[in-house]
N, C-alpha and C positions, 0 to 999 in steps of 0.2 A: 413382523412383516415390514415395518418401516426400516428396521436395520438391514433386512435382506435387500430391499429396493436401493437403499443408500449404498450398500456394499456392491451391488451389481453395477450401478452407475459409476462408482469410484474405480472399480476394476477396469472398466472400459477407458475412463479418462486418465487414470493414474497408474493402474496396475498392469495387467497383461496387455491391454490395448495400447497403453502409453501414448494415447492420442494427444494429450496436452503437452507432454514432454517434447514430442516431435514438433507440434505446432509452434510452441514458444521458441524453441531453438531456431527453427526455420524463419519465424517472423523476426526474431532478433537479428539474424544474419541478413535477411531481406532488407530491413530498414537501415541496418548499418551500411550496406553496400549502396542502396538507393539514395541515402542521405550523405554519402561520401564520408563515412566514418566520423559523423558529427560529434559523437561522444568523446572522441580523442582529439580531433583537430580544433574543435570549439570548446575544449575543456575549460580554458581560462575565461572565455567569454561568459559562460553560464554563471561564474562567480561574480563577474563584473556587473551583471544585471541586478545584483542585490543592492547596489548603491542607491537606486531610486525606487526600491521595491516597497517602501512604506507609504507610497502615495495611492490615493483612492478617490472615488467620487460617490455621490449619493446612490448610484445604481449598482456599484460593485464593491467588494472588499479589496484590500490592497494585495499586490502580488506576494508580499511577505506573509500576510495573513493566510492567503491561499496555500502557500508552501507549508506553513505551520499546521494548517487544517489537514492537509494531505499527510504530513508527517504524524499528526495526531492519530490518524487511522492506521498508517503504516507502522509506526513505532509502538508496538504493543507486545502481545504474547509471542509473535513471530520472532522478535529480537531476543527474548529471554527463554521462554518455554520452547518456541519453535526451533531454535538453534539446538537446544538440548535434545529435542525429539530427533532432529536430523542426525546428530552425532551418535546418539544411542542406537539408532536403527541402521545408519549408513556408515558409521565410523568417521574418523577424522577427514577422510576424503570427501565427505559430503560438503565440507566447508569450501573446498576448491570449486565444486560445481555450483555452490551458492554464489561465488565470485563470478563465475562464467555467466550465469543467467542474469546477474546484476549488470555486468558490463554490456551484454547484448540487450538487456532490458532497458538500458538507458535510452537507446535509440527508439525502442518500441514505446516507452513512456513519453518521449518527446512527441512522437507522431500522434498518439491518442489525445494528448493534452492540447496540441495545436488544433486538432479537429474540434475539441470541446469549445475552444474559444471562437473558432471560425463560424460555427453554426449555433452559437448561443442565442437565447431569446430572453424576453422579459416576462416575469410571472405577473400574477394579479396585483402584486405590491410594487411593481416597477423595478424589481431587482433581477440581475442577470442569473440565468439558469442554463444548464446545458449538460452534455455528456453523451455517451454512445446512443442512447435512445433518440436523442435529438439529431445527431449527425447521421444516424441511419435513416431516420424519417426524411430529412431534408436532402442529404447528399446522395443517398441511394434510392430515395423515393419508395421506401419499403416500410409501410406502417406496421404490418404484422411482425416483421423481424424486430422493429423498434419496440413494440409492445412485449415481445418475448424477452428481450434484454431487460426491460424495466421490471418485469415480473421476477426474473432471476435476481435482480439487484434488490428488490423489495425483500425477497426471501433471505438473501445473503446478508446484506448490510443493514437492512431494516430490522432483522430478527435474529438470525443464527449467529453472526459474527460477534454481536454484543454479548450473546450467551457464552461464547468462547472466552472472551475477555473476562467476564464476570466469574467464570469457572476458574480461571487461573488466579485471579485476585483472591477468591475465597479459599482456594486450595493452599496458596502461600500463607495466608493469615491463619488457617487452620493448622498448618504444619509448624508455624513459628509460635503461635500464641493460643492454639487450641480453641479458636473462636468458631462456634458452629456456623456452617456454611449458609444456613438460612438467614442468620442475622447479618452476615456480611453482604449477602445478596440484597437484603432489605435496605441497608444503608446505601449501597451503590445505586439501587433503583431510585431512591428518594433524591439523592444529590444530583444524579444525572437528570432527573425530571425537572429540578429547579433551574438547571442550566439550559436545557434544550427548549424550554418553554419560551425563551427569548429569541429563538430562531437562528438562522445562519450567522448573523452578525455577532450575536452573543457567543456562539460557539467559536467563531473566528477570533474574537478578542480574548477568550479564555485560552485558546491554543497559542496565540501570539506571545503570551506571558509564560505559560507553563512549559511548552515544548523546548525552547532554547535552554531554560534552566535545567530541566531534567536530563536533556541530552548531554550537555557539557559536563554536568556532575558525574554522570555514568561513565563517560569516556575518560575523564580524569582519573577515576578510581581504577578503571581497567588499565590505563597507562602506567599508573604507579605499580600495580601488580605485575605488569609485564616487565618493567624496569627492575623490580626486585628479583624476578626470576629470569633475567635476561640470558643467563648461561644455558637455560633450557629451551630458549626460543628457536635456535637453529634446528634442534631435534623435533620440535613441534611442526615447524614449516616442512621439514623433510617428511614427517609422518603424514601431513596433509596431502602433499604432492604424490607420494608413493601409494598411499591408500586410494587416492582418487582414480588411479589407473589399475588398481588391483595387483600391484607389484609386491604386496606383502603376502604372508602365508595363506590368507583366506581365498585369494585368487579371484576367479570370475564372479563368484557370488557376491563378494564384497564390492567389486567394481560396479555391478548392476545396482546394488543397494545404495552405494554412494551417489551415483547419478540420480536415481529416482528420488531419494530423500533430500539431496541437496537442492535439486531443481524445485521439487514440490514445496519445501519449506522456504526456499529463496523467493519463490513467487508469492507465497502466502505473506511473507514479510514485506517485500518491496512493491507488490501488487502491479508490477509493470505488465501491461497487456490485458489485465483483467477488466479494465473499463471503469474502475472505481475512481481513480484520481481525476479524470476529466470533469467530474462533478465539481470538484474544488477549483480546478483550473478555469472552468467556464464562469464561475462566480466572480472572478477578478476583473478589475479595471487595470490592465497591464501597462507598464512603462518600459520601453516604448509601446504605444497603443497599436500593437500588431500581434496576431495569434502566435507567431513564432516565439515571441519573447516569453510567453507563459509556458511554451513547450520547453525552452531552455531551463526555466525556473524549476519545473517539475522533473526534468531530467536530473537536476541537482539533487532532488529529493530521493531518487533511486540510489544515487551514489552515497548519500549520507546514511540512508537506512541500512543498506547491506554492506557496503565496503567499509563503513566506519562502525556503526553500532552492532551489527551482527558479528563482525570480526572481533570487536571488543569482547562480546560474550563467548565466542569460540575460544579465544586465548585464555579467558578466565577459566573455562572448563578444562581445556586441554593442558593447561599448566598446573591444574590443581586436583584432578581426580582420575580414577580409572574409567575409561570410556568403553571398554569391551563388555558392555552390558547385554546387548542383543535383544532388549525388550523396550517398549515405549517408556521413556522417562521424560517428564515435562519439567516444570519449574523447580521441582525438588532436586534434580541433578545440578541445576545452576546454583541453588542454595547450598548444596553439599560442597561444591567446588569453592564457593565464596567463603564458607566456614573454614576450609583448609587454609585459605589465604589470610583471613582476617579474624579467625576465632569465632566466638559466639555472636559477635556483632555482624558477621558476614551474612547470616540468614536474615537478620533484621534489615540490613541494607537492601538485600534482594527483595524482601517483602515490601519495603517502601518503594523501591524502584518499579516493581511490577504493579504496585498500586497506582503510581503516577502514569506509567507507560500504558497500562491496559485501560485505565479509566479515561484517559484522553481519547483512546480508540473507541471506547463505548460512546462517547459524546460525538465524535466525528462521524461515526457510522450512521448516526441519526441524520446528520446533515446530508449524507449521500442519498439515503432513502427518501428524505423529504424533498430533495431536488427533483425527483421524478413524479411527484404528485401532480404536477402540471400536465403531464402526459395523459392523465386520466381525468383531467378537469376536477381534481380533488384538492387543489391548492386553496382551500377555503377552511373555515372553522370546523365544520363537520369532518372533512377529510383528514385534517391534521389531528383532530381529537382521536379518531379511530386508529390512525397510524401510530400515534404516540402511545396509546394504551397497549397495543400489541407489542410494541418495542419494549416498554417497561416490564410487561409480564414475562417476556422472554429473558430479560436480565435476571429476574428472580429464579426462573426455572434453570437457567444455565449455571447459576451459582451452586446448585445442588445436584446437577447431573454428573454422570461418570465421564472421565476424560476421553476415552476412546470414542464414545458415542457422539460427544460434542465435536471433536475434531473431525470425525467422519462426515458429519452433516456440513461442517464448514468447508471441507474439501470438495464436496459435491456442489455446493452453491457457488464457490469460487470457480470450479471447473466449468460449469455450465455458462456462467457469465463470460469466462475467458474464451470459450469456443465461439460464441456469438460475436464478441468484440473483435477477436483476431481476424475472423472472416471479413468483418466490416472494414477494419482499417486497411487491410490488404487491398480490398476492392477500391478503397478511397486513396490509394497511393498516388495517383496523378495529382490530386488536390494537395496532398501533403508536400510533394516535391515542388509543385508550382509556388505555393506560399513560402516555402523555405528559400527557394531561389529568389523570390521577390525581396525577402528580408536580407539575404546575403548580398544581393546586388546593391541595395540601398546602403547597407553598412559599408560595403567596399567603396562606394562613391562618396561616402561621408555626407549624406544628405539626411534630412529629417525622415525618420522611420515611422511612417503611418501606413495603415492598411486600407487599400481600395479594392474591394472584392471584384470590381469590374475589370481590373487590370491583371487579375489572376485567373488561370484556367481552372475554375472550380466546378466540380460535378454537382448535379442537382440544382437546387435553388435555395438561397438564404431566405428564411421566413421573415425576418425583420431587418431589412437592409439599412434602415436609418441608424442602427446601432453603430455602424462603422463610419462615423463622420470625421475621424482623424483627431478629434478633440474630446477631452473628458469634461463632463459637466461638473461645475463646482457645487 
């Protein structure tokens, strides 16, 4: 019965209904136009903000830590297993549509992260918290819609998504070393529990060290493989483009499959528009101390996740294995491709990579769910204990569950979150445009960039106005 319900909802969101595909494409186009092609015209500026991104205060984590935390959640099964699923079901053309949704999603990611900062609050420990539930409640003055999002996020990031990551880790280890999935799940559960017990700051510090290391190492390996097979690269690029528009022998069916799987897996990987990343964005004390600056930082996260890391996996697969499979293939397709490039050590490398990638997602997912406990007045010892227990149990369950079942539940949770969030950020467009204009005007005038909510045309009302003093506490 559960499988039937999940299948019915996913068919509306992703399948015949294609609700989310249309919503995300339109939202990406909408914010690209309304923000004046911000992802292209301000492309260099988002990199320049990394210069002072390691500064923080006692109330929030640094912008770099927020970026690494969001990348911890983004960079996981979507980059290795998700790309493989997209290619196996949608062909090489799915990669092109992953690029499209990422490019458009950069503007959407900017918008939602800006809102996360603008409407952030302080929790019972005096630390910054925020996200869609908070900007829906304050900006749109709609408590029930805010609660609906928070519940979807609890279900998705608090429980199901960590099960997906654990499933991929255990499957990779079982495939390479025949380790029983139960034991893999048990180890993942214990290690994750030791990290998340330290709260958001412990998770952010963990992400700050692990994410850059694993990301750079993976890209370097993919770059070497691409250079070794450089004579085949033009053919792969041609295959990606022609398959994306159904110009090869499969025709219209391949075209539809490429769009659906490319966008679906692209969203699952970069999470733009889903409402997840604003949780990390809101926790930061940004430099400059302005909501837009964290919007730029998180826009960079979308670019790094899909345009860099997902592309690396796509090239590894398309340069190394037959992709005309026609059935769902996860991490094992990526492992098979890597074995063709690197021999027996290839599967070992992918197993290690997915271990790092997916485990950081497991940890970051906890931070997202925990950020919404304040909405229900559960940011206390009892509330955190209950939430943590459910989170850890789902990790163990996910490690032993079947691949299609886990992915289907993840798709449903992500889809429901995205519907609520996209509606909210589109309704809050006047606030996004106003705050962005304030930032751009100050940057153009070369004056100190600080945020004064009274000088921006913001919808609703900010709950804790004293947060925006223009200065960071030491």
